[in-house]
Jmol script that loads the backbone (N, CA, C; Angstrom):
load data "model"
ATOM      1  N   MET A   1       9.004  -8.402   4.837  1.00  0.00           N
ATOM      2  CA  MET A   1       9.322  -7.222   4.065  1.00  0.00           C
ATOM      3  C   MET A   1      10.836  -7.042   3.959  1.00  0.00           C
ATOM      4  N   GLU A   2      11.538  -7.415   5.031  1.00  0.00           N
ATOM      5  CA  GLU A   2      12.986  -7.245   5.003  1.00  0.00           C
ATOM      6  C   GLU A   2      13.641  -8.083   3.909  1.00  0.00           C
ATOM      7  N   TYR A   3      13.002  -9.165   3.522  1.00  0.00           N
ATOM      8  CA  TYR A   3      13.549 -10.008   2.457  1.00  0.00           C
ATOM      9  C   TYR A   3      13.422  -9.317   1.100  1.00  0.00           C
ATOM     10  N   MET A   4      12.308  -8.637   0.889  1.00  0.00           N
ATOM     11  CA  MET A   4      12.127  -7.907  -0.365  1.00  0.00           C
ATOM     12  C   MET A   4      13.108  -6.744  -0.432  1.00  0.00           C
ATOM     13  N   TYR A   5      13.285  -6.039   0.688  1.00  0.00           N
ATOM     14  CA  TYR A   5      14.258  -4.953   0.718  1.00  0.00           C
ATOM     15  C   TYR A   5      15.665  -5.478   0.456  1.00  0.00           C
ATOM     16  N   SER A   6      15.961  -6.630   0.993  1.00  0.00           N
ATOM     17  CA  SER A   6      17.270  -7.239   0.762  1.00  0.00           C
ATOM     18  C   SER A   6      17.460  -7.549  -0.717  1.00  0.00           C
ATOM     19  N   ALA A   7      16.417  -8.064  -1.350  1.00  0.00           N
ATOM     20  CA  ALA A   7      16.495  -8.368  -2.775  1.00  0.00           C
ATOM     21  C   ALA A   7      16.704  -7.092  -3.585  1.00  0.00           C
ATOM     22  N   LEU A   8      16.007  -6.030  -3.223  1.00  0.00           N
ATOM     23  CA  LEU A   8      16.172  -4.762  -3.933  1.00  0.00           C
ATOM     24  C   LEU A   8      17.567  -4.189  -3.712  1.00  0.00           C
ATOM     25  N   LEU A   9      18.098  -4.334  -2.516  1.00  0.00           N
ATOM     26  CA  LEU A   9      19.448  -3.870  -2.224  1.00  0.00           C
ATOM     27  C   LEU A   9      20.467  -4.633  -3.073  1.00  0.00           C
ATOM     28  N   LEU A  10      20.315  -5.942  -3.117  1.00  0.00           N
ATOM     29  CA  LEU A  10      21.213  -6.751  -3.948  1.00  0.00           C
ATOM     30  C   LEU A  10      21.120  -6.336  -5.414  1.00  0.00           C
ATOM     31  N   HIS A  11      19.903  -6.155  -5.891  1.00  0.00           N
ATOM     32  CA  HIS A  11      19.698  -5.772  -7.286  1.00  0.00           C
ATOM     33  C   HIS A  11      20.346  -4.424  -7.591  1.00  0.00           C
ATOM     34  N   SER A  12      20.152  -3.443  -6.701  1.00  0.00           N
ATOM     35  CA  SER A  12      20.714  -2.111  -6.951  1.00  0.00           C
ATOM     36  C   SER A  12      22.240  -2.121  -6.874  1.00  0.00           C
ATOM     37  N   ALA A  13      22.800  -3.088  -6.138  1.00  0.00           N
ATOM     38  CA  ALA A  13      24.255  -3.217  -6.051  1.00  0.00           C
ATOM     39  C   ALA A  13      24.818  -4.024  -7.219  1.00  0.00           C
ATOM     40  N   GLY A  14      23.950  -4.534  -8.079  1.00  0.00           N
ATOM     41  CA  GLY A  14      24.387  -5.302  -9.229  1.00  0.00           C
ATOM     42  C   GLY A  14      24.715  -6.750  -8.901  1.00  0.00           C
ATOM     43  N   LYS A  15      24.261  -7.226  -7.757  1.00  0.00           N
ATOM     44  CA  LYS A  15      24.501  -8.614  -7.349  1.00  0.00           C
ATOM     45  C   LYS A  15      23.297  -9.471  -7.715  1.00  0.00           C
ATOM     46  N   GLN A  16      23.539 -10.769  -7.828  1.00  0.00           N
ATOM     47  CA  GLN A  16      22.437 -11.693  -8.115  1.00  0.00           C
ATOM     48  C   GLN A  16      21.598 -11.902  -6.859  1.00  0.00           C
ATOM     49  N   VAL A  17      20.296 -12.020  -7.069  1.00  0.00           N
ATOM     50  CA  VAL A  17      19.384 -12.299  -5.964  1.00  0.00           C
ATOM     51  C   VAL A  17      19.312 -13.818  -5.819  1.00  0.00           C
ATOM     52  N   THR A  18      20.184 -14.340  -4.956  1.00  0.00           N
ATOM     53  CA  THR A  18      20.236 -15.780  -4.701  1.00  0.00           C
ATOM     54  C   THR A  18      19.948 -16.019  -3.237  1.00  0.00           C
ATOM     55  N   GLU A  19      19.669 -17.266  -2.896  1.00  0.00           N
ATOM     56  CA  GLU A  19      19.406 -17.617  -1.504  1.00  0.00           C
ATOM     57  C   GLU A  19      20.596 -17.252  -0.621  1.00  0.00           C
ATOM     58  N   GLU A  20      21.779 -17.562  -1.095  1.00  0.00           N
ATOM     59  CA  GLU A  20      22.989 -17.300  -0.314  1.00  0.00           C
ATOM     60  C   GLU A  20      23.177 -15.796  -0.086  1.00  0.00           C
ATOM     61  N   ASN A  21      23.017 -14.998  -1.146  1.00  0.00           N
ATOM     62  CA  ASN A  21      23.194 -13.552  -1.022  1.00  0.00           C
ATOM     63  C   ASN A  21      22.121 -12.927  -0.126  1.00  0.00           C
ATOM     64  N   LEU A  22      20.886 -13.381  -0.265  1.00  0.00           N
ATOM     65  CA  LEU A  22      19.820 -12.862   0.597  1.00  0.00           C
ATOM     66  C   LEU A  22      20.101 -13.187   2.054  1.00  0.00           C
ATOM     67  N   LYS A  23      20.549 -14.395   2.307  1.00  0.00           N
ATOM     68  CA  LYS A  23      20.858 -14.818   3.672  1.00  0.00           C
ATOM     69  C   LYS A  23      21.944 -13.924   4.265  1.00  0.00           C
ATOM     70  N   LYS A  24      22.963 -13.602   3.480  1.00  0.00           N
ATOM     71  CA  LYS A  24      24.049 -12.758   3.956  1.00  0.00           C
ATOM     72  C   LYS A  24      23.552 -11.349   4.301  1.00  0.00           C
ATOM     73  N   VAL A  25      22.696 -10.805   3.461  1.00  0.00           N
ATOM     74  CA  VAL A  25      22.182  -9.454   3.701  1.00  0.00           C
ATOM     75  C   VAL A  25      21.328  -9.430   4.963  1.00  0.00           C
ATOM     76  N   VAL A  26      20.462 -10.414   5.125  1.00  0.00           N
ATOM     77  CA  VAL A  26      19.591 -10.461   6.311  1.00  0.00           C
ATOM     78  C   VAL A  26      20.436 -10.626   7.572  1.00  0.00           C
ATOM     79  N   GLU A  27      21.437 -11.482   7.516  1.00  0.00           N
ATOM     80  CA  GLU A  27      22.324 -11.661   8.673  1.00  0.00           C
ATOM     81  C   GLU A  27      23.097 -10.383   8.977  1.00  0.00           C
ATOM     82  N   ALA A  28      23.551  -9.684   7.930  1.00  0.00           N
ATOM     83  CA  ALA A  28      24.288  -8.437   8.128  1.00  0.00           C
ATOM     84  C   ALA A  28      23.419  -7.371   8.783  1.00  0.00           C
ATOM     85  N   ALA A  29      22.123  -7.471   8.587  1.00  0.00           N
ATOM     86  CA  ALA A  29      21.188  -6.524   9.205  1.00  0.00           C
ATOM     87  C   ALA A  29      20.872  -6.905  10.650  1.00  0.00           C
ATOM     88  N   GLY A  30      21.430  -8.033  11.104  1.00  0.00           N
ATOM     89  CA  GLY A  30      21.228  -8.436  12.492  1.00  0.00           C
ATOM     90  C   GLY A  30      20.011  -9.296  12.720  1.00  0.00           C
ATOM     91  N   GLU A  31      19.439  -9.831  11.675  1.00  0.00           N
ATOM     92  CA  GLU A  31      18.253 -10.680  11.790  1.00  0.00           C
ATOM     93  C   GLU A  31      18.614 -12.135  11.563  1.00  0.00           C
ATOM     94  N   GLN A  32      17.788 -13.017  12.067  1.00  0.00           N
ATOM     95  CA  GLN A  32      17.931 -14.451  11.832  1.00  0.00           C
ATOM     96  C   GLN A  32      17.172 -14.785  10.549  1.00  0.00           C
ATOM     97  N   PRO A  33      17.874 -15.257   9.514  1.00  0.00           N
ATOM     98  CA  PRO A  33      17.192 -15.533   8.241  1.00  0.00           C
ATOM     99  C   PRO A  33      16.225 -16.711   8.337  1.00  0.00           C
ATOM    100  N   ASN A  34      15.112 -16.572   7.661  1.00  0.00           N
ATOM    101  CA  ASN A  34      14.111 -17.623   7.577  1.00  0.00           C
ATOM    102  C   ASN A  34      14.287 -18.291   6.211  1.00  0.00           C
ATOM    103  N   GLU A  35      14.799 -19.508   6.222  1.00  0.00           N
ATOM    104  CA  GLU A  35      15.123 -20.219   4.983  1.00  0.00           C
ATOM    105  C   GLU A  35      13.915 -20.354   4.055  1.00  0.00           C
ATOM    106  N   ALA A  36      12.757 -20.629   4.621  1.00  0.00           N
ATOM    107  CA  ALA A  36      11.556 -20.823   3.804  1.00  0.00           C
ATOM    108  C   ALA A  36      11.171 -19.540   3.080  1.00  0.00           C
ATOM    109  N   LYS A  37      11.239 -18.412   3.777  1.00  0.00           N
ATOM    110  CA  LYS A  37      10.901 -17.135   3.151  1.00  0.00           C
ATOM    111  C   LYS A  37      11.902 -16.775   2.065  1.00  0.00           C
ATOM    112  N   ILE A  38      13.169 -17.067   2.327  1.00  0.00           N
ATOM    113  CA  ILE A  38      14.201 -16.770   1.341  1.00  0.00           C
ATOM    114  C   ILE A  38      13.990 -17.609   0.086  1.00  0.00           C
ATOM    115  N   LYS A  39      13.733 -18.897   0.266  1.00  0.00           N
ATOM    116  CA  LYS A  39      13.495 -19.777  -0.884  1.00  0.00           C
ATOM    117  C   LYS A  39      12.264 -19.327  -1.674  1.00  0.00           C
ATOM    118  N   ALA A  40      11.216 -18.955  -0.961  1.00  0.00           N
ATOM    119  CA  ALA A  40       9.983 -18.521  -1.619  1.00  0.00           C
ATOM    120  C   ALA A  40      10.213 -17.242  -2.422  1.00  0.00           C
ATOM    121  N   LEU A  41      10.978 -16.319  -1.860  1.00  0.00           N
ATOM    122  CA  LEU A  41      11.233 -15.066  -2.565  1.00  0.00           C
ATOM    123  C   LEU A  41      12.076 -15.296  -3.810  1.00  0.00           C
ATOM    124  N   VAL A  42      13.117 -16.089  -3.684  1.00  0.00           N
ATOM    125  CA  VAL A  42      13.971 -16.376  -4.847  1.00  0.00           C
ATOM    126  C   VAL A  42      13.150 -17.062  -5.937  1.00  0.00           C
ATOM    127  N   ALA A  43      12.287 -17.982  -5.552  1.00  0.00           N
ATOM    128  CA  ALA A  43      11.443 -18.665  -6.532  1.00  0.00           C
ATOM    129  C   ALA A  43      10.459 -17.694  -7.188  1.00  0.00           C
ATOM    130  N   ALA A  44       9.913 -16.774  -6.395  1.00  0.00           N
ATOM    131  CA  ALA A  44       8.950 -15.808  -6.931  1.00  0.00           C
ATOM    132  C   ALA A  44       9.616 -14.820  -7.884  1.00  0.00           C
ATOM    133  N   LEU A  45      10.877 -14.513  -7.644  1.00  0.00           N
ATOM    134  CA  LEU A  45      11.578 -13.547  -8.482  1.00  0.00           C
ATOM    135  C   LEU A  45      12.236 -14.183  -9.708  1.00  0.00           C
ATOM    136  N   GLU A  46      12.174 -15.483  -9.792  1.00  0.00           N
ATOM    137  CA  GLU A  46      12.781 -16.175 -10.920  1.00  0.00           C
ATOM    138  C   GLU A  46      12.095 -15.750 -12.223  1.00  0.00           C
ATOM    139  N   GLY A  47      12.884 -15.251 -13.140  1.00  0.00           N
ATOM    140  CA  GLY A  47      12.344 -14.829 -14.430  1.00  0.00           C
ATOM    141  C   GLY A  47      11.723 -13.443 -14.430  1.00  0.00           C
ATOM    142  N   VAL A  48      11.769 -12.738 -13.314  1.00  0.00           N
ATOM    143  CA  VAL A  48      11.180 -11.404 -13.222  1.00  0.00           C
ATOM    144  C   VAL A  48      12.254 -10.368 -13.544  1.00  0.00           C
ATOM    145  N   ASN A  49      11.928  -9.437 -14.425  1.00  0.00           N
ATOM    146  CA  ASN A  49      12.827  -8.336 -14.728  1.00  0.00           C
ATOM    147  C   ASN A  49      12.553  -7.236 -13.698  1.00  0.00           C
ATOM    148  N   ILE A  50      13.415  -7.160 -12.702  1.00  0.00           N
ATOM    149  CA  ILE A  50      13.190  -6.239 -11.581  1.00  0.00           C
ATOM    150  C   ILE A  50      13.185  -4.789 -12.064  1.00  0.00           C
ATOM    151  N   ASP A  51      14.055  -4.444 -13.004  1.00  0.00           N
ATOM    152  CA  ASP A  51      14.082  -3.070 -13.515  1.00  0.00           C
ATOM    153  C   ASP A  51      12.744  -2.685 -14.148  1.00  0.00           C
ATOM    154  N   GLU A  52      12.180  -3.585 -14.934  1.00  0.00           N
ATOM    155  CA  GLU A  52      10.882  -3.310 -15.566  1.00  0.00           C
ATOM    156  C   GLU A  52       9.781  -3.168 -14.526  1.00  0.00           C
ATOM    157  N   GLU A  53       9.796  -4.015 -13.526  1.00  0.00           N
ATOM    158  CA  GLU A  53       8.771  -3.947 -12.479  1.00  0.00           C
ATOM    159  C   GLU A  53       8.884  -2.652 -11.687  1.00  0.00           C
ATOM    160  N   LEU A  54      10.113  -2.203 -11.434  1.00  0.00           N
ATOM    161  CA  LEU A  54      10.296  -0.933 -10.723  1.00  0.00           C
ATOM    162  C   LEU A  54       9.805   0.241 -11.570  1.00  0.00           C
ATOM    163  N   LYS A  55      10.023   0.166 -12.881  1.00  0.00           N
ATOM    164  CA  LYS A  55       9.524   1.228 -13.761  1.00  0.00           C
ATOM    165  C   LYS A  55       8.006   1.274 -13.743  1.00  0.00           C
ATOM    166  N   LYS A  56       7.372   0.090 -13.779  1.00  0.00           N
ATOM    167  CA  LYS A  56       5.905   0.030 -13.738  1.00  0.00           C
ATOM    168  C   LYS A  56       5.382   0.609 -12.426  1.00  0.00           C
ATOM    169  N   ALA A  57       6.058   0.287 -11.347  1.00  0.00           N
ATOM    170  CA  ALA A  57       5.605   0.728 -10.028  1.00  0.00           C
ATOM    171  C   ALA A  57       5.765   2.229  -9.847  1.00  0.00           C
ATOM    172  N   SER A  58       6.757   2.810 -10.493  1.00  0.00           N
ATOM    173  CA  SER A  58       6.999   4.242 -10.307  1.00  0.00           C
ATOM    174  C   SER A  58       6.398   5.097 -11.408  1.00  0.00           C
ATOM    175  N   ALA A  59       5.743   4.482 -12.387  1.00  0.00           N
ATOM    176  CA  ALA A  59       5.125   5.238 -13.477  1.00  0.00           C
ATOM    177  C   ALA A  59       3.979   6.074 -12.922  1.00  0.00           C
ATOM    178  N   PRO A  60       3.871   7.312 -13.383  1.00  0.00           N
ATOM    179  CA  PRO A  60       2.772   8.144 -12.896  1.00  0.00           C
ATOM    180  C   PRO A  60       1.420   7.576 -13.326  1.00  0.00           C
ATOM    181  N   VAL A  61       0.482   7.680 -12.456  1.00  0.00           N
ATOM    182  CA  VAL A  61      -0.859   7.181 -12.722  1.00  0.00           C
ATOM    183  C   VAL A  61      -1.713   8.340 -13.219  1.00  0.00           C
ATOM    184  N   ALA A  62      -2.352   8.127 -14.348  1.00  0.00           N
ATOM    185  CA  ALA A  62      -3.224   9.163 -14.901  1.00  0.00           C
ATOM    186  C   ALA A  62      -4.548   9.150 -14.161  1.00  0.00           C
ATOM    187  N   VAL A  63      -4.938  10.291 -13.695  1.00  0.00           N
ATOM    188  CA  VAL A  63      -6.201  10.410 -12.970  1.00  0.00           C
ATOM    189  C   VAL A  63      -7.151  11.218 -13.830  1.00  0.00           C
ATOM    190  N   ALA A  64      -8.293  10.639 -14.102  1.00  0.00           N
ATOM    191  CA  ALA A  64      -9.294  11.337 -14.906  1.00  0.00           C
ATOM    192  C   ALA A  64     -10.139  12.198 -13.979  1.00  0.00           C
ATOM    193  N   ALA A  65      -9.977  13.491 -14.133  1.00  0.00           N
ATOM    194  CA  ALA A  65     -10.755  14.419 -13.315  1.00  0.00           C
ATOM    195  C   ALA A  65     -11.261  15.535 -14.210  1.00  0.00           C
ATOM    196  N   ALA A  66     -12.443  15.994 -13.932  1.00  0.00           N
ATOM    197  CA  ALA A  66     -13.005  17.089 -14.710  1.00  0.00           C
ATOM    198  C   ALA A  66     -12.260  18.366 -14.348  1.00  0.00           C
ATOM    199  N   PRO A  67     -11.890  19.144 -15.347  1.00  0.00           N
ATOM    200  CA  PRO A  67     -11.195  20.407 -15.049  1.00  0.00           C
ATOM    201  C   PRO A  67     -12.132  21.364 -14.317  1.00  0.00           C
ATOM    202  N   VAL A  68     -11.562  22.073 -13.388  1.00  0.00           N
ATOM    203  CA  VAL A  68     -12.348  23.025 -12.598  1.00  0.00           C
ATOM    204  C   VAL A  68     -11.828  24.413 -12.904  1.00  0.00           C
ATOM    205  N   SER A  69     -12.720  25.256 -13.361  1.00  0.00           N
ATOM    206  CA  SER A  69     -12.309  26.635 -13.626  1.00  0.00           C
ATOM    207  C   SER A  69     -12.355  27.416 -12.319  1.00  0.00           C
ATOM    208  N   ALA A  70     -11.766  28.573 -12.330  1.00  0.00           N
ATOM    209  CA  ALA A  70     -11.692  29.387 -11.117  1.00  0.00           C
ATOM    210  C   ALA A  70     -13.078  29.742 -10.585  1.00  0.00           C
ATOM    211  N   GLY A  71     -14.037  29.900 -11.469  1.00  0.00           N
ATOM    212  CA  GLY A  71     -15.379  30.272 -11.037  1.00  0.00           C
ATOM    213  C   GLY A  71     -16.210  29.110 -10.538  1.00  0.00           C
ATOM    214  N   GLU A  72     -15.726  27.876 -10.732  1.00  0.00           N
ATOM    215  CA  GLU A  72     -16.501  26.699 -10.376  1.00  0.00           C
ATOM    216  C   GLU A  72     -16.111  26.076  -9.048  1.00  0.00           C
ATOM    217  N   VAL A  73     -15.315  26.752  -8.255  1.00  0.00           N
ATOM    218  CA  VAL A  73     -14.871  26.170  -6.995  1.00  0.00           C
ATOM    219  C   VAL A  73     -16.091  25.950  -6.110  1.00  0.00           C
ATOM    220  N   LYS A  74     -16.274  24.730  -5.692  1.00  0.00           N
ATOM    221  CA  LYS A  74     -17.456  24.358  -4.929  1.00  0.00           C
ATOM    222  C   LYS A  74     -17.150  24.459  -3.443  1.00  0.00           C
ATOM    223  N   LYS A  75     -18.003  25.131  -2.730  1.00  0.00           N
ATOM    224  CA  LYS A  75     -17.838  25.252  -1.286  1.00  0.00           C
ATOM    225  C   LYS A  75     -18.487  24.061  -0.607  1.00  0.00           C
ATOM    226  N   GLU A  76     -17.857  23.639   0.495  1.00  0.00           N
ATOM    227  CA  GLU A  76     -18.455  22.548   1.268  1.00  0.00           C
ATOM    228  C   GLU A  76     -19.666  23.064   2.010  1.00  0.00           C
ATOM    229  N   GLU A  77     -20.710  22.268   1.963  1.00  0.00           N
ATOM    230  CA  GLU A  77     -21.904  22.650   2.689  1.00  0.00           C
ATOM    231  C   GLU A  77     -21.843  22.057   4.083  1.00  0.00           C
ATOM    232  N   LYS A  78     -22.070  22.911   5.064  1.00  0.00           N
ATOM    233  CA  LYS A  78     -22.068  22.436   6.441  1.00  0.00           C
ATOM    234  C   LYS A  78     -23.477  21.984   6.787  1.00  0.00           C
ATOM    235  N   PRO A  79     -23.591  20.891   7.537  1.00  0.00           N
ATOM    236  CA  PRO A  79     -24.927  20.419   7.909  1.00  0.00           C
ATOM    237  C   PRO A  79     -25.615  21.429   8.835  1.00  0.00           C
ATOM    238  N   THR A  80     -26.894  21.578   8.612  1.00  0.00           N
ATOM    239  CA  THR A  80     -27.660  22.504   9.446  1.00  0.00           C
ATOM    240  C   THR A  80     -28.061  21.795  10.733  1.00  0.00           C
ATOM    241  N   GLU A  81     -28.591  22.558  11.660  1.00  0.00           N
ATOM    242  CA  GLU A  81     -29.041  21.975  12.931  1.00  0.00           C
ATOM    243  C   GLU A  81     -30.173  20.983  12.697  1.00  0.00           C
ATOM    244  N   GLU A  82     -31.025  21.280  11.709  1.00  0.00           N
ATOM    245  CA  GLU A  82     -32.135  20.367  11.399  1.00  0.00           C
ATOM    246  C   GLU A  82     -31.599  19.023  10.928  1.00  0.00           C
ATOM    247  N   ASP A  83     -30.599  19.060  10.042  1.00  0.00           N
ATOM    248  CA  ASP A  83     -30.000  17.819   9.541  1.00  0.00           C
ATOM    249  C   ASP A  83     -29.408  17.005  10.684  1.00  0.00           C
ATOM    250  N   THR A  84     -28.702  17.681  11.562  1.00  0.00           N
ATOM    251  CA  THR A  84     -28.056  17.011  12.682  1.00  0.00           C
ATOM    252  C   THR A  84     -29.098  16.404  13.618  1.00  0.00           C
ATOM    253  N   ALA A  85     -30.150  17.152  13.910  1.00  0.00           N
ATOM    254  CA  ALA A  85     -31.201  16.659  14.797  1.00  0.00           C
ATOM    255  C   ALA A  85     -31.923  15.476  14.171  1.00  0.00           C
ATOM    256  N   GLN A  86     -32.165  15.547  12.858  1.00  0.00           N
ATOM    257  CA  GLN A  86     -32.855  14.456  12.172  1.00  0.00           C
ATOM    258  C   GLN A  86     -31.990  13.190  12.189  1.00  0.00           C
ATOM    259  N   LYS A  87     -30.694  13.320  11.945  1.00  0.00           N
ATOM    260  CA  LYS A  87     -29.809  12.157  11.969  1.00  0.00           C
ATOM    261  C   LYS A  87     -29.747  11.552  13.370  1.00  0.00           C
ATOM    262  N   ALA A  88     -29.737  12.391  14.386  1.00  0.00           N
ATOM    263  CA  ALA A  88     -29.704  11.899  15.769  1.00  0.00           C
ATOM    264  C   ALA A  88     -30.988  11.141  16.093  1.00  0.00           C
ATOM    265  N   ALA A  89     -32.124  11.655  15.617  1.00  0.00           N
ATOM    266  CA  ALA A  89     -33.407  10.993  15.857  1.00  0.00           C
ATOM    267  C   ALA A  89     -33.459   9.646  15.151  1.00  0.00           C
ATOM    268  N   GLU A  90     -32.948   9.584  13.925  1.00  0.00           N
ATOM    269  CA  GLU A  90     -32.918   8.329  13.178  1.00  0.00           C
ATOM    270  C   GLU A  90     -32.014   7.310  13.867  1.00  0.00           C
ATOM    271  N   ALA A  91     -30.896   7.781  14.372  1.00  0.00           N
ATOM    272  CA  ALA A  91     -29.975   6.878  15.068  1.00  0.00           C
ATOM    273  C   ALA A  91     -30.611   6.338  16.342  1.00  0.00           C
ATOM    274  N   ALA A  92     -31.312   7.209  17.076  1.00  0.00           N
ATOM    275  CA  ALA A  92     -31.967   6.786  18.309  1.00  0.00           C
ATOM    276  C   ALA A  92     -33.068   5.781  18.008  1.00  0.00           C
ATOM    277  N   ALA A  93     -33.806   5.999  16.935  1.00  0.00           N
ATOM    278  CA  ALA A  93     -34.877   5.067  16.555  1.00  0.00           C
ATOM    279  C   ALA A  93     -34.284   3.722  16.198  1.00  0.00           C
ATOM    280  N   GLY A  94     -33.156   3.737  15.502  1.00  0.00           N
ATOM    281  CA  GLY A  94     -32.490   2.484  15.150  1.00  0.00           C
ATOM    282  C   GLY A  94     -32.004   1.745  16.368  1.00  0.00           C
ATOM    283  N   LEU A  95     -31.488   2.448  17.348  1.00  0.00           N
ATOM    284  CA  LEU A  95     -31.005   1.805  18.568  1.00  0.00           C
ATOM    285  C   LEU A  95     -32.159   1.259  19.412  1.00  0.00           C
ATOM    286  N   SER A  96     -33.263   2.003  19.437  1.00  0.00           N
ATOM    287  CA  SER A  96     -34.386   1.534  20.248  1.00  0.00           C
ATOM    288  C   SER A  96     -34.993   0.257  19.695  1.00  0.00           C
ATOM    289  N   SER A  97     -34.850   0.018  18.400  1.00  0.00           N
ATOM    290  CA  SER A  97     -35.397  -1.202  17.812  1.00  0.00           C
ATOM    291  C   SER A  97     -34.590  -2.413  18.256  1.00  0.00           C
ATOM    292  N   LEU A  98     -33.378  -2.202  18.712  1.00  0.00           N
ATOM    293  CA  LEU A  98     -32.568  -3.313  19.207  1.00  0.00           C
ATOM    294  C   LEU A  98     -33.131  -3.890  20.510  1.00  0.00           C
ATOM    295  N   PHE A  99     -33.760  -3.033  21.280  1.00  0.00           N
ATOM    296  CA  PHE A  99     -34.233  -3.445  22.606  1.00  0.00           C
ATOM    297  C   PHE A  99     -35.739  -3.668  22.673  1.00  0.00           C
ATOM    298  N   GLY A 100     -36.392  -3.647  21.548  1.00  0.00           N
ATOM    299  CA  GLY A 100     -37.808  -3.999  21.470  1.00  0.00           C
ATOM    300  C   GLY A 100     -38.647  -2.928  21.943  1.00  0.00           C
TER     301      GLY A 100
END
end "model"
wireframe off; spacefill off
backbone 0.3
color backbone group
């Protein structure tokens, strides 16, 4: 994850996301850079418009929900003692079948 953050830091600073620049950022953070991860990230970001991807990621997501009027507020139903006892009995029956 630190490699992706490094790439975003470089991008926001207006620097190119290169292997050398990523290595410098990771070292400046006090970590030992992993050459394979750096190469993989640079290759994965090749040709990617980071600004466009950030816009897509931060775009609000439309949620389809039915409108609720003030009179339609639904109260949560609490389970009754009968429901609880029945569920406990079903669970016990299921467990007893394990032991024959």
